[in-house]
C-alpha positions in Angstrom: -7.4 12.8 10.1 -10.0 15.2 10.9 -12.9 16.1 8.8 -14.3 19.3 8.8 -18.3 19.0 8.0 -19.9 17.1 11.3 -23.2 16.9 9.7 -21.3 14.6 7.2 -19.9 12.7 9.5 -23.2 12.4 11.1 -24.8 11.5 7.7 -22.2 8.3 7.0 -23.3 7.1 10.6 -26.6 7.2 9.7 -26.1 5.7 6.5 -23.9 2.9 8.0 -26.5 1.8 10.9 -29.1 1.7 8.6 -26.8 -0.3 6.3 -26.0 -2.7 9.2 -29.2 -3.1 10.3 -30.7 -4.1 7.5 -28.8 -7.3 6.8 -28.8 -8.1 10.6 -32.4 -9.1 10.2 -31.8 -11.5 7.9 -28.3 -12.9 9.1 -27.8 -16.0 12.2 -25.5 -13.1 13.8 -23.5 -9.9 13.1 -22.5 -10.2 9.2 -18.6 -9.7 8.0 -17.6 -6.2 7.2 -15.1 -5.0 5.0 -14.2 -1.3 4.3 -11.5 0.8 3.0 -11.4 5.0 2.3 -9.2 6.7 0.7 -9.0 10.6 -0.5 -9.9 11.5 -3.7 -8.8 14.1 -5.9 -11.5 14.8 -7.6 -15.3 16.5 -6.4 -18.2 14.3 -4.6 -20.1 14.7 -8.0 -17.2 13.1 -10.2 -16.7 10.3 -7.0 -20.4 9.3 -6.9 -19.7 9.3 -10.8 -17.1 6.8 -10.7 -18.9 4.7 -8.0 -22.4 4.6 -10.2 -19.5 3.2 -13.4 -18.0 1.0 -10.8 -21.5 -0.8 -9.9 -22.1 -1.0 -13.4 -18.6 -3.0 -14.2 -18.8 -4.9 -11.1 -22.2 -6.2 -11.9 -23.9 -4.4 -8.5 -27.6 -3.8 -8.7 -30.9 -2.6 -7.1 -28.9 0.5 -6.6 -29.9 3.4 -4.8 -28.2 7.2 -4.3 -28.8 10.0 -1.7 -27.3 12.9 -1.2 -23.3 12.0 -1.2 -24.1 8.1 -0.7 -25.1 5.2 -3.0 -25.5 1.3 -2.2 -26.0 -1.7 -4.1 -26.7 -5.4 -3.9 -24.5 -8.0 -5.3 -25.4 -12.0 -5.2 -25.1 -12.3 -1.3 -23.3 -9.5 -0.5 -24.2 -5.8 -0.1 -21.8 -2.4 -0.8 -21.9 1.3 0.1 -20.2 3.5 -1.1 -20.0 7.2 0.5 -18.2 10.5 -0.9 -17.8 13.4 1.6 -16.5 16.5 0.2 -13.1 17.5 1.9 -12.4 20.8 -0.3 -14.2 21.4 -4.0 -11.3 19.5 -5.5 -11.1 16.8 -2.7 -13.0 14.0 -2.1 -13.2 11.3 1.4 -14.1 8.1 -0.4 -15.3 5.4 1.8 -16.5 1.9 0.3 -18.0 -1.0 2.9 -19.4 -4.2 2.5 -21.3 -6.5 4.1 -22.8 -10.1 3.9 -22.7 -13.5 6.1 -20.2 -14.8 3.7 -17.2 -12.4 4.9 -14.8 -13.4 1.6 -18.1 -12.0 -0.7 -17.6 -8.6 1.5 -14.2 -8.7 1.2 -14.4 -9.3 -2.5 -17.3 -6.9 -3.6 -14.9 -4.3 -1.0 -12.1 -4.5 -3.4 -13.6 -5.0 -6.4 -16.0 -1.5 -5.7 -12.9 0.5 -4.4 -10.1 -0.4 -7.0 -12.7 0.5 -10.0 -13.2 3.7 -8.3 -9.6 4.8 -7.8 -8.6 3.8 -11.1 -10.6 6.1 -12.8 -9.7 9.2 -14.4 -12.0 12.2 -15.4 -11.1 13.3 -18.8 -9.7 16.8 -18.6 
């Protein structure tokens, strides 16, 4: 899949790099990382709104948002959600989670991504 906005890919790359470096500083080795992506039939603002709600429902705390990305932490895992606009009504969603506990990263990524994918906007 090709994204039309090269700046978005750069922004995503910077976000993921910082995300990993922050976790590496306290790890004894590389942390486990799990990610999943999909196209959502909604705009990027709704995507970030879904992420905010999914974080709350999943118990993710210490959240911050910048541009098209938001991240937070739950127990020993950190999660990043990126909502890159493709069209006015379509968004490329990436959910990445990292932890020194591979299972914790996998479970958090799956939980947040599933919650976001299952949400619907009201007409």
